C-alpha positions in Angstrom: 27.9 -0.7 32.4 25.4 0.4 35.1 21.8 0.9 34.2 19.8 0.0 30.9 21.7 -0.4 27.6 21.7 2.5 25.3 18.8 1.9 22.6 19.1 4.4 19.8 15.9 6.0 18.2 15.0 4.0 15.0 15.7 6.0 11.9 13.0 6.4 9.3 13.8 5.0 5.8 10.7 5.6 3.7 7.9 8.1 4.0 4.6 7.6 2.3 3.0 11.2 1.5 -0.7 11.3 0.6 -0.9 14.4 -1.6 -4.6 13.7 -2.1 -7.2 11.3 -1.2 -9.2 12.0 -4.5 -8.9 9.9 -7.6 -9.5 10.0 -11.2 -11.0 6.5 -11.1 -13.7 4.9 -9.1 -12.4 1.2 -8.7 -14.8 -1.3 -7.3 -12.5 -2.7 -4.7 -11.0 0.8 -3.4 -11.3 1.7 0.4 -13.2 4.8 -0.8 -16.2 2.7 -1.3 -16.8 2.3 2.4 -14.9 5.2 4.0 -16.1 8.3 5.6 -13.2 10.7 4.9 -13.7 14.1 2.9 -12.1 14.2 -0.4 -9.3 16.7 -0.2 -5.8 17.6 -1.1 -2.8 18.3 1.1 -2.6 22.1 1.5 0.7 24.0 0.7 1.5 24.8 4.3 1.2 21.2 5.5 3.4 20.1 2.5 6.0 22.7 3.2 6.2 21.8 6.9 6.5 18.1 6.0 9.2 18.7 3.6 11.4 20.7 5.9 11.4 18.1 8.5 12.5 15.2 6.3 16.1 14.1 5.9 17.3 14.0 2.4 18.2 10.2 2.6 14.8 9.3 3.5 13.0 7.8 0.3 9.8 9.6 -0.6 6.8 7.4 -1.9 4.1 9.7 -3.4 0.9 7.4 -2.9 -1.7 6.6 -0.4 -5.5 6.0 -1.1 -5.8 8.6 -3.8 -4.2 9.3 -7.2 -1.1 11.4 -6.5 -0.7 12.8 -10.0 -4.0 14.6 -9.8 -3.1 16.3 -6.6 -3.2 20.2 -6.6 0.4 20.4 -5.2 2.1 17.6 -7.1 4.4 20.1 -8.9 5.4 21.7 -5.6 6.1 18.2 -4.2 8.4 17.4 -7.0 10.3 20.7 -6.2 10.5 20.2 -2.5 11.6 16.7 -2.6 13.8 16.8 -5.6 16.9 15.7 -3.6 15.2 12.5 -2.4 14.8 9.0 -3.9 11.5 9.5 -5.4 8.9 6.8 -5.9 5.3 6.8 -7.1 2.1 4.6 -7.0 -0.3 5.4 -9.6 -3.2 3.9 -11.6 -1.3 4.9 -14.8 -4.0 7.1 -16.1 -2.0 10.3 -16.6 -2.3 13.6 -18.4 0.7 14.5 -20.9 2.2 16.8 -18.4 2.0 14.2 -15.5 3.5 11.5 -17.9 6.4 13.6 -18.8 7.2 14.4 -15.1 6.9 10.7 -14.3 9.7 10.0 -16.9 12.2 12.5 -15.5 11.6 12.7 -11.9 10.9 9.3 -10.5 13.2 6.4 -9.7 10.5 3.8 -9.2 6.9 3.6 -10.4 4.3 1.2 -9.2 1.4 0.9 -11.5 -1.9 -0.9 -10.6 -2.5 -3.5 -13.2 -5.4 -5.8 -12.0 -6.0 -7.4 -15.4 -6.2 -6.6 -19.0 -9.1 -5.4 -21.5 -12.5 -6.5 -20.1 -11.2 -7.6 -16.7 -9.5 -4.3 -16.1 -12.5 -2.3 -17.3 -14.6 -4.2 -14.9 -12.5 -3.3 -12.0 -11.2 0.2 -12.9 -14.1 1.5 -15.1 -11.7 2.9 -17.7 -10.2 1.9 -21.0 -7.1 -0.3 -20.6 -5.3 1.6 -23.3 -4.6 4.5 -20.9 -2.4 2.2 -18.9 -0.5 0.8 -21.9 0.1 4.1 -23.3 1.9 5.1 -20.0 4.0 1.9 -19.9 5.0 2.3 -23.6 6.0 5.9 -22.9 8.2 4.7 -19.9 9.8 2.0 -22.0 10.5 4.2 -25.0 12.0 7.0 -22.7 14.5 4.5 -21.1 15.5 3.0 -24.5 15.9 6.3 -26.2 17.9 8.0 -23.4 19.8 4.7 -22.3 18.6 5.2 -18.7 17.3 2.7 -16.3 14.8 4.8 -14.4 12.0 5.0 -13.7 11.9 1.3 -12.8 8.4 -0.1 -13.1 6.7 -2.7 -11.0 3.2 -3.8 -11.3 0.7 -4.1 -8.3 -2.1 -6.8 -8.9 -5.0 -7.3 -6.5 -5.9 -11.1 -6.7 -9.5 -12.1 -6.5 -11.5 -15.1 -8.0 -12.9 -12.8 -10.6 -9.5 -11.8 -12.2 -7.2 -14.6 -11.3 -7.5 -16.1 -14.9 -6.2 -12.8 -16.3 -2.8 -13.1 -14.4 -0.8 -14.7 -17.3 -1.8 -11.8 -19.5 -0.5 -9.4 -16.8 2.7 -11.4 -16.7 3.0 -11.0 -20.6 2.6 -7.3 -20.2 5.2 -7.1 -17.4 7.6 -9.0 -19.9 6.6 -6.6 -22.7 7.2 -3.4 -20.8 10.2 -4.5 -18.7 8.5 -4.4 -15.3 10.9 -5.4 -12.4 8.3 -7.4 -10.7 4.5 -8.1 -10.3 3.6 -7.6 -6.6 0.4 -9.6 -5.8 -1.9 -8.8 -3.0 -5.3 -10.3 -2.2 -8.6 -8.4 -2.1 -9.7 -6.8 1.2 -13.5 -6.8 1.0 -15.4 -3.4 1.6 -18.7 -5.1 1.4 -20.6 -8.4 1.8 -20.5 -9.2 -2.0 -16.8 -9.0 -2.2 -16.4 -11.6 0.6 -17.4 -14.0 -2.0 -14.5 -13.0 -4.2 -11.5 -13.5 -2.0 -9.0 -16.2 -3.1 -7.5 -16.9 0.3 -8.8 -18.9 3.3 -8.3 -19.3 7.1 -7.0 -22.8 6.7 -4.9 -24.8 4.2 -5.8 -23.7 0.6 -4.5 -26.1 -1.8 -6.0 -24.6 -4.9 -4.6 -21.2 -4.0 -1.1 -22.7 -3.4 -1.2 -24.5 -6.6 -2.3 -21.4 -8.5 0.6 -19.3 -7.0 3.3 -21.9 -7.7 2.1 -22.6 -11.3 1.9 -18.7 -12.0 5.4 -18.1 -10.3 6.9 -20.9 -12.5 5.3 -19.7 -15.6 6.4 -16.1 -15.1 10.0 -16.9 -14.3 10.8 -19.7 -16.6 8.8 -18.7 -19.5 8.6 -14.9 -19.3 11.6 -14.1 -17.2 9.3 -11.9 -14.9 9.7 -11.9 -11.1 6.4 -12.4 -9.2 5.8 -12.0 -5.3 2.7 -13.8 -4.1 1.0 -13.3 -0.7 0.1 -16.2 1.4 -3.1 -18.2 0.6 -4.0 -18.9 4.1 -3.5 -17.9 7.8 0.0 -18.6 9.0 1.5 -18.3 12.5 4.1 -15.8 11.9 3.2 -12.1 11.6 5.3 -9.4 10.1 4.4 -5.7 9.3 5.8 -4.3 6.0 6.0 -0.7 7.6 7.3 -1.5 11.1 10.0 -4.0 9.8 11.3 -1.5 7.2 11.1 1.7 9.2 8.4 3.3 7.1 5.7 5.7 8.1 2.8 7.7 6.4 1.6 11.2 6.4 -1.9 11.7 5.2 -3.5 14.8 3.5 -4.1 16.5 6.8 -0.5 16.3 8.0 -1.3 13.3 10.5 1.3 11.0 11.0 -0.3 7.4 10.7 1.5 4.1 11.0 0.3 2.5 7.8 -2.3 2.4 5.1 -4.8 0.6 7.3 -4.9 3.4 9.9 -5.1 6.2 7.5 -8.9 6.6 7.5 -12.2 5.4 8.9 -13.6 2.7 6.7 -15.3 -0.9 7.0 -13.5 -4.1 6.0 -14.6 -7.6 6.1 -12.2 -10.2 7.7 -13.3 -13.7 6.6 -16.9 -12.5 6.6 -16.8 -10.6 9.7 -17.6 -6.9 9.4 -15.0 -4.6 11.1 -14.8 -0.9 11.5 -11.3 0.6 11.1 -10.7 3.9 12.9 -7.9 6.3 11.8 -5.2 6.6 14.3 -2.6 9.4 14.2 0.4 9.8 16.4 0.7 13.6 15.7 0.6 16.2 13.0 3.5 17.7 11.1 1.9 21.3 11.4 2.4 21.0 15.2 5.6 18.9 15.5 8.5 17.9 13.3 8.0 14.6 11.6 11.0 12.9 13.3 9.9 13.9 16.8 6.7 12.3 16.2 8.1 9.2 14.8 10.4 8.9 17.9 7.8 9.7 20.4 7.3 7.2 23.0 3.6 6.4 22.0 4.6 5.6 18.3 7.7 3.6 19.4 5.7 1.6 21.9 3.2 0.8 19.1 6.0 -0.3 16.7 7.5 -2.4 19.4 4.2 -4.2 20.0 3.8 -4.9 16.3 7.3 -6.0 15.8 7.3 -8.5 18.6 3.7 -9.6 17.9 2.3 -8.8 21.4 -1.1 -8.2 20.0 -3.5 -11.1 20.3 -4.4 -13.0 17.2 -8.1 -12.5 16.4 -8.1 -14.7 13.3 -7.5 -17.9 15.0 -9.0 -17.1 18.5 -11.7 -19.6 19.5 -13.6 -16.9 21.5 -13.7 -14.5 18.5 -17.5 -15.1 17.8 -18.6 -13.6 21.0 -16.0 -10.8 21.3 -17.0 -7.3 21.0 -13.3 -5.9 20.6 -13.3 -7.6 17.2 -15.9 -5.3 16.0 -13.3 -2.3 15.6 -9.7 -1.6 15.6 -9.7 0.8 18.5 -8.7 -1.7 21.3 -8.1 -5.3 21.8 -8.4 -7.7 24.8 -4.7 -7.0 25.7 -5.4 -3.2 25.9 -3.6 -2.1 22.7 -4.9 1.0 21.0 -5.0 0.9 17.9 -5.0 -2.9 17.5 -3.4 -5.0 14.9 -4.9 -8.1 16.3 -7.0 -8.7 13.3 -4.8 -7.2 10.6 -4.3 -9.2 7.4 -1.5 -7.1 6.2 0.8 -8.5 8.8 -0.3 -11.9 7.8 1.0 -11.4 4.2 -2.4 -11.7 2.9 -3.1 -8.0 1.9 0.1 -6.4 0.9 1.7 -2.8 0.7 3.5 -1.4 -2.3 
């Protein structure tokens, strides 16, 4: 064959839809503690434009930075995406109406459970009973109707402060038939939180021992599957969104590559303050989603991430005197936006 080989356009498999960036809680480790975004909901026009440009075999995850169940057009989203596999990320604090909709509309529900009782209250600033009520209702619904959905998964953000509560979260996962406990590390939003991280740049023996001990306890004593992040920086890099053909549409209809680039906010990478800049490749009110996803700029970005073409700031000996490391806008190889300092693709911070 003459010329270049045919390379088909990648096919999107999952779409994260941010129906709102508002929330009914004010968690201490949330990105909203440092971001610059206005608190809004996705409007009806944007939601309809998005829905009509998504193939039915694309899984829809209603999630993002806000709590999707308080979104103004949550009911409309359920109607527009009714023929899709539907997933939800939630803090579990639900009104009776929303709880009933969760029981009957969703295939998978990821519930944030960062501890129990006092630990949970310190982080989430609300009574833990709100969550157990939701989990109990889901289990009762499945048993009563002899159905397997919605499947439940826990998302646990690990830090020095809450690590000792992990066994009790595992017990809850067993009690409420959670499929898995997905563990992510804390991404600090301020200097105080940098003291709470439970990972390191170098070999972290205590963290490894903890993860191994908790994994064995969960599986062999409670029959619960856990998935732990790395405890230190490793050479390999892998992006959850790029590798799995996922993308993200925020409340404005902007198509962004992942959670990290969905808003402007401050993060601390091993004590270094970094300004993350939102980066969009297009907007669904102006172009169909699939056209944006297959646009050359977005494809080039995914190619660079997949084949780790970005430099690696976390182990660069010149980083202390580097200006590029202060924001995510550019890196020393000219990539924009830059994933050179991303802890998600190091399997330190993890996506649900």
